[in-house]
Each structure stands twice: as structure tokens, then as C-alpha cells.
C-alpha positions as CSV (number, residue, x, y, z in Angstrom):
1,M,-3.4,-19.4,-7.3
2,E,-4.4,-23.0,-8.2
3,D,-6.4,-25.4,-6.1
4,N,-5.9,-23.0,-3.1
5,K,-2.3,-23.9,-2.9
6,L,0.8,-21.7,-3.1
7,S,4.4,-22.9,-3.4
8,I,7.3,-20.5,-3.1
9,A,11.0,-21.1,-3.3
10,A,13.1,-19.0,-0.9
11,S,15.9,-17.0,-2.5
12,S,19.1,-15.7,-1.0
13,E,17.4,-12.4,-0.3
14,D,14.8,-14.3,1.8
15,A,17.3,-16.1,3.9
16,G,16.8,-15.3,7.6
17,L,13.3,-13.9,7.3
18,R,10.6,-15.0,9.7
19,L,8.1,-17.3,8.1
20,D,5.2,-14.8,8.4
21,A,7.3,-12.0,7.0
22,F,8.5,-14.3,4.1
23,I,4.9,-15.1,3.2
24,G,3.8,-11.4,3.4
25,Y,6.7,-10.2,1.3
26,N,6.4,-12.9,-1.3
27,T,2.7,-12.9,-1.9
28,D,0.5,-10.0,-2.9
29,E,-2.6,-12.0,-2.1
30,L,-1.9,-12.9,1.5
31,S,-1.3,-10.3,4.2
32,R,1.3,-11.0,6.9
33,S,-1.4,-11.1,9.7
34,Y,-3.4,-13.6,7.6
35,A,-0.2,-15.7,7.1
36,V,0.2,-15.9,10.9
37,K,-3.2,-17.5,11.2
38,L,-2.4,-20.0,8.4
39,I,0.9,-20.9,10.2
40,E,-0.8,-21.4,13.5
41,K,-3.4,-23.7,11.9
42,G,-0.7,-25.9,10.5
43,L,-1.4,-24.9,6.9
44,V,2.2,-23.9,6.0
45,K,4.9,-26.5,5.3
46,I,8.6,-26.0,4.7
47,N,10.2,-28.8,2.6
48,G,7.1,-31.0,3.3
49,E,7.1,-30.5,7.1
50,A,4.4,-28.4,8.8
51,V,5.8,-25.4,10.7
52,K,3.6,-23.8,13.3
53,S,6.0,-21.0,14.5
54,K,5.7,-17.7,12.8
55,K,9.2,-16.9,14.0
56,H,10.8,-19.8,12.1
57,Q,13.5,-18.4,9.9
58,V,13.5,-19.6,6.2
59,S,16.7,-20.6,4.5
60,E,17.8,-20.2,0.9
61,G,16.3,-23.0,-1.2
62,D,13.5,-23.8,1.2
63,I,10.2,-24.7,-0.5
64,V,7.3,-23.1,1.4
65,E,3.9,-24.6,0.7
66,I,0.7,-22.8,1.8
67,D,-2.7,-24.3,1.9
68,V,-5.2,-21.4,1.6
69,P,-8.6,-22.3,2.9
70,D,-11.8,-21.4,1.1
71,P,-12.9,-17.9,1.9
72,E,-14.9,-17.6,5.1
73,I,-18.3,-16.0,5.1
74,L,-17.6,-12.3,5.3
75,E,-18.9,-10.8,8.5
76,V,-18.0,-7.2,7.7
77,E,-21.2,-5.3,6.9
78,P,-21.8,-3.5,3.7
79,E,-22.4,0.3,4.2
80,D,-24.0,2.8,2.0
81,I,-21.0,5.2,1.9
82,P,-20.5,7.5,-1.0
83,L,-17.7,6.3,-3.4
84,E,-16.1,8.1,-6.3
85,I,-15.8,5.2,-8.8
86,V,-13.5,6.4,-11.6
87,Y,-13.8,3.3,-13.7
88,E,-15.6,-0.1,-13.4
89,D,-16.2,-3.1,-15.6
90,D,-16.8,-6.9,-14.9
91,D,-13.2,-7.4,-13.8
92,V,-11.8,-4.3,-12.2
93,A,-12.8,-1.0,-10.6
94,V,-10.7,2.1,-9.8
95,I,-11.7,4.1,-6.8
96,N,-10.6,7.6,-5.8
97,K,-10.2,7.2,-2.0
98,P,-10.7,10.3,0.1
99,R,-8.3,11.4,2.9
100,G,-9.3,10.0,6.3
101,M,-10.8,6.7,5.0
102,V,-9.3,3.4,6.1
103,V,-9.0,0.9,3.3
104,H,-9.9,-2.3,5.1
105,P,-11.5,-3.1,8.5
106,G,-9.4,-3.8,11.6
107,P,-9.2,-3.2,15.3
108,G,-10.8,0.2,15.9
109,N,-12.0,0.5,12.3
110,W,-14.6,-2.2,11.7
111,S,-17.0,0.2,9.9
112,G,-16.7,3.2,7.6
113,T,-13.9,1.6,5.6
114,L,-13.4,1.4,1.8
115,V,-14.2,-2.3,2.1
116,N,-17.6,-1.6,3.8
117,A,-18.3,0.8,0.9
118,I,-17.3,-1.4,-2.0
119,M,-19.3,-4.3,-0.5
120,H,-22.4,-2.2,-0.7
121,H,-21.7,-0.9,-4.2
122,M,-20.4,-4.1,-5.8
123,G,-22.0,-6.8,-3.7
124,D,-20.6,-10.3,-4.3
125,S,-18.6,-9.1,-7.3
126,L,-15.2,-8.9,-5.5
127,S,-12.2,-11.2,-5.4
128,S,-11.9,-13.4,-2.3
129,I,-8.1,-14.1,-2.5
130,N,-6.9,-11.7,0.2
131,G,-8.9,-12.9,3.2
132,V,-12.3,-12.2,4.7
133,I,-11.7,-8.5,5.5
134,R,-10.0,-7.5,2.3
135,P,-12.4,-8.5,-0.5
136,G,-11.2,-7.0,-3.8
137,I,-8.3,-5.3,-2.2
138,V,-5.1,-5.8,-4.3
139,H,-3.0,-3.0,-2.7
140,R,-3.7,-0.2,-0.2
141,I,-2.9,3.4,0.6
142,D,-2.7,4.9,4.1
143,K,-5.7,6.4,5.8
144,D,-4.6,10.0,5.4
145,T,-3.3,9.5,1.8
146,S,-5.9,10.2,-0.9
147,G,-6.1,8.9,-4.4
148,L,-6.5,6.0,-6.8
149,L,-6.8,2.3,-5.9
150,M,-7.4,-0.8,-8.0
151,I,-10.2,-3.1,-7.0
152,A,-10.3,-6.7,-8.3
153,K,-13.9,-8.0,-8.9
154,N,-12.9,-11.7,-9.4
155,D,-10.0,-13.9,-8.5
156,K,-8.5,-14.1,-12.0
157,A,-8.3,-10.3,-12.1
158,H,-6.8,-10.2,-8.6
159,E,-4.1,-12.6,-9.6
160,S,-3.3,-10.6,-12.7
161,L,-3.1,-7.3,-10.9
162,A,-1.1,-8.8,-8.0
163,A,1.4,-10.2,-10.5
164,Q,1.8,-6.8,-12.2
165,L,2.5,-5.2,-8.8
166,K,5.1,-7.8,-8.0
167,E,6.7,-7.2,-11.4
168,H,6.8,-3.5,-10.7
169,S,4.9,-2.8,-14.0
170,V,2.0,-0.8,-12.4
171,T,2.3,2.9,-12.8
172,R,1.9,4.6,-9.5
173,E,2.6,8.3,-9.2
174,Y,2.0,10.5,-6.1
175,T,2.0,14.2,-5.4
176,A,3.5,15.1,-2.1
177,L,4.4,18.3,-0.2
178,V,7.6,17.9,1.8
179,Y,9.4,20.0,4.4
180,D,12.3,22.3,3.3
181,N,13.8,22.8,-0.2
182,I,15.2,19.8,-2.2
183,K,18.3,21.0,-4.1
184,E,18.2,18.4,-6.9
185,D,15.5,18.6,-9.6
186,E,15.3,14.8,-9.8
187,L,16.7,12.0,-7.6
188,T,16.2,8.3,-7.0
189,I,16.0,7.0,-3.4
190,D,17.2,3.3,-3.4
191,A,17.2,2.2,0.2
192,P,15.7,-1.0,1.6
193,I,12.8,-0.7,4.0
194,G,11.9,-3.0,7.0
195,R,10.2,-2.8,10.3
196,D,11.4,-0.2,12.8
197,E,12.3,-2.3,15.9
198,R,12.0,0.7,18.2
199,N,8.4,1.6,17.1
200,R,6.1,-1.1,15.8
201,M,3.9,1.5,14.1
202,R,6.8,2.6,11.8
203,N,9.0,1.2,9.1
204,A,12.6,2.3,8.6
205,V,15.4,2.2,6.1
206,N,17.5,-0.8,6.9
207,G,14.9,-1.9,9.5
208,A,14.2,-5.5,10.4
209,A,13.8,-7.9,7.4
210,A,14.5,-4.9,5.1
211,R,13.4,-5.3,1.5
212,N,14.5,-3.5,-1.7
213,A,12.7,-0.2,-2.1
214,V,13.1,2.4,-4.9
215,T,11.3,5.8,-5.2
216,H,11.9,8.3,-8.0
217,I,11.4,11.9,-7.1
218,K,10.9,14.9,-9.4
219,V,10.6,18.5,-8.0
220,L,7.5,20.3,-9.3
221,E,7.7,23.5,-7.3
222,R,9.7,25.1,-4.5
223,F,8.4,27.3,-1.7
224,T,10.2,29.0,1.1
225,K,9.8,26.1,3.6
226,Y,8.4,23.4,1.5
227,T,8.9,21.5,-1.8
228,L,6.1,20.1,-4.0
229,V,7.3,16.8,-5.6
230,K,6.1,13.9,-7.8
231,A,7.0,10.5,-6.4
232,R,6.9,7.5,-8.7
233,L,7.0,4.1,-7.0
234,E,9.2,1.4,-8.5
235,T,8.5,-0.9,-5.5
236,G,5.6,-0.7,-3.1
237,R,6.7,-1.2,0.5
238,T,4.4,-0.1,3.4
239,H,4.8,3.7,4.0
240,Q,7.5,3.8,1.3
241,I,7.3,7.4,0.2
242,R,6.9,8.6,3.8
243,V,9.9,6.5,5.0
244,H,12.1,7.5,2.1
245,M,11.4,11.2,2.3
246,A,12.1,11.2,6.0
247,Y,15.3,9.3,5.4
248,I,16.6,12.1,3.1
249,H,15.5,14.7,5.7
250,H,12.5,15.9,3.8
251,P,9.5,14.3,5.6
252,L,6.0,14.8,4.3
253,A,4.2,17.9,5.5
254,G,1.6,17.0,8.1
255,D,3.1,13.5,8.6
256,E,2.6,12.8,12.3
257,L,4.4,9.5,12.3
258,Y,7.6,10.3,10.3
259,G,7.6,14.1,10.4
260,P,9.4,16.4,12.9
261,R,8.4,15.7,16.5
262,K,7.5,19.4,17.2
263,A,5.9,20.1,13.8
264,S,2.7,22.0,13.7
265,D,-0.4,20.3,12.4
266,K,-1.1,23.5,10.5
267,I,0.4,24.7,7.2
268,E,-0.1,28.4,6.3
269,G,-2.9,28.4,8.9
270,I,-4.7,25.4,7.5
271,K,-5.1,22.3,9.7
272,V,-4.0,19.3,7.6
273,S,-4.4,16.4,10.0
274,G,-2.1,13.9,8.3
275,Q,0.4,13.8,5.5
276,L,-0.2,15.7,2.2
277,L,0.2,12.8,-0.2
278,H,-2.1,12.0,-3.1
279,A,-2.0,9.0,-5.4
280,G,-2.9,10.9,-8.6
281,T,-1.9,8.5,-11.4
282,L,-2.6,4.8,-11.7
283,G,-1.9,2.6,-14.7
284,F,-2.1,-1.1,-15.3
285,I,-2.7,-3.8,-18.0
286,H,-6.4,-4.9,-18.0
287,P,-6.5,-8.5,-16.8
288,T,-8.9,-9.6,-19.7
289,T,-8.4,-7.3,-22.6
290,G,-4.6,-6.8,-22.3
291,E,-5.1,-3.0,-22.8
292,Y,-3.1,-0.5,-20.8
293,L,-5.4,1.7,-18.8
294,E,-4.2,4.9,-17.0
295,F,-6.3,7.1,-14.7
296,H,-5.7,10.4,-13.0
297,S,-7.3,12.3,-10.2
298,E,-7.2,15.9,-9.0
299,L,-5.7,16.9,-5.6
300,P,-8.1,16.9,-2.7
301,Q,-9.4,20.3,-1.7
302,I,-7.3,20.7,1.5
303,F,-4.1,20.0,-0.6
304,S,-5.1,22.5,-3.2
305,D,-5.9,25.1,-0.5
306,V,-2.5,24.7,1.1
307,L,-0.8,25.1,-2.3
308,S,-2.8,28.2,-3.1
309,K,-1.7,29.7,0.2
310,L,1.9,28.8,-0.4
311,K,1.8,30.3,-3.9
312,A,0.3,33.5,-2.7
313,G,3.2,33.8,-0.3
314,I,5.9,33.6,-2.9
């Protein structure tokens, strides 16, 4: 981003998108909710004219210009929360997020988040691009998903990592336990994801303003009622693995949002409280050195315990 201004040309794929959705989908540094605030303040123009309606639909060829204000003084408080820092230098950090931790503050979760923790551990050494409640946050994983996250410690690093995400060049591999047996050893799910208009908490294949989404699945082990898989993201839509696996009728074990309505919250007698999904591999090009870095993390204890029980029952 240069001089706090962004200019984006709408493609044929963008035609018909609401303005806030267009900004959210086409920038990794601006969230959709933050885009709404910018629109309401008159800081977004289409073809040179200010547009203050988030519902305005963009057309192919539109030039959307966004004036991004200087970062506000962050009001979210740093908290001394233990963090597993896998890697850290002057530009980036890699954090192994535990299950149950929310990434950034929001209604109902203004404390105890990853942002509160990294503010304590890294102070002012965080990028400011993604708004006042997301310092350093380039991408996110769900509350009940564990695993590796990139943190940007300055705006230059943030821009580099965000560009890599947009180009689909970041390596992101997850381990997941899903319901029932998958017959194929490997498969690719290529199905666009958008907002589920019947449930605002969910996304859905071919939902509203659906965007291209591709997930590569490899079976690691089969159990009687479950399959352990590796999921590699080619794109990074919200809830992508959860939505795609539910779409092929193999929702994630423990997933209360996309799983079977009457599914138990226990697997082999172990209460899991959320989907068994772990971001175990993360790789990217270092923003300054140009070196490819790749990191790995072990499954959380509850995931390992469930697998041990399943293996014992074979």
C-alpha cells in the first residue's frame, strides 16, 4: 500500500458483488467489516465518485479507490498470555495457536485473544495495515482450530505476506478428522464458497457472492466411522476446509456449525468441543531475505488422544 491509498479494478468475476464484499475479497489487508466503516465515512470512490452504500454493486471495469486512514491508537489491551512462538525475527513471527483461542478481538471476545497476547510479547513491533484490532494479523484460523499463523511485524512484511496469500503461494496444510470413510485416496474439491443466506454464521458452496475455492485432500488413515486426512489449501476462504468437507458429506468431527445436527460432542468418550482441525504446516517466502521458510507443529493433545483411542479400536 502506498500513501494509504488502494486502487482496484473490478474484473468480470467481481461484477455484481456488494462494495464491502468486493473490498474484503480483493484485499488481504482490509477486512470486510473495516471496509464498511471506510465506505460509510466516504473514503471509498468508484470511478472518481464517493459511494457511501455498502450494498452498491460493482461492475466489471469499475475502478475502486480506497483512502485508508492512518492507524488509530489501539485500545485493545496487551495481556500476558503464554504464547508458543515457533519463529521470530525483525519482520515476521510464526505462532502455534492453541485450540479455543480467538485470533482477534471482537464482540464478546475483547480479551484473551491472540492479538492481546502478541501485543504484550511484541509491543509496537506489529504491522498496522489491517486495522486497530488486528495488528500484525495477515490471516486467521478459527477459534477451535489449532496451529500455525504468520504474524507481520511491520507494514512491508505484511504487504509481502498478503501478496503471497493472494497469489496462493503460501504452503498451508492441515490435519483433520472427518466423519465416515472417504473412498478415494486423494481428491480435489473445487467448489466456490460464499455466504450462506439462511445462516449468517455459516458459509456455503455456491452461497452469496461465491468465490473460487480449491482444497486438496489426501487420506492418511481410515477408521470404522472416521477418516484422518491432510487438507492442503490452494485458496483461503473463510471456513474453507469445514465447508468443503461438509459439502462432500464428510464434515469435520466435532464441528458444531457444519457437522451433523445430532452429532455427539464426544469421540470415543473424549469431549472435543469443536472441530478436530490442525494447521500443522506453514511455508512462505521471507519478506526480506527471499528465503523459503517452512514450519511444522505437532497435533494438540486432545487430537492425539482421540487418534490413540481410534487406533486402539481397530
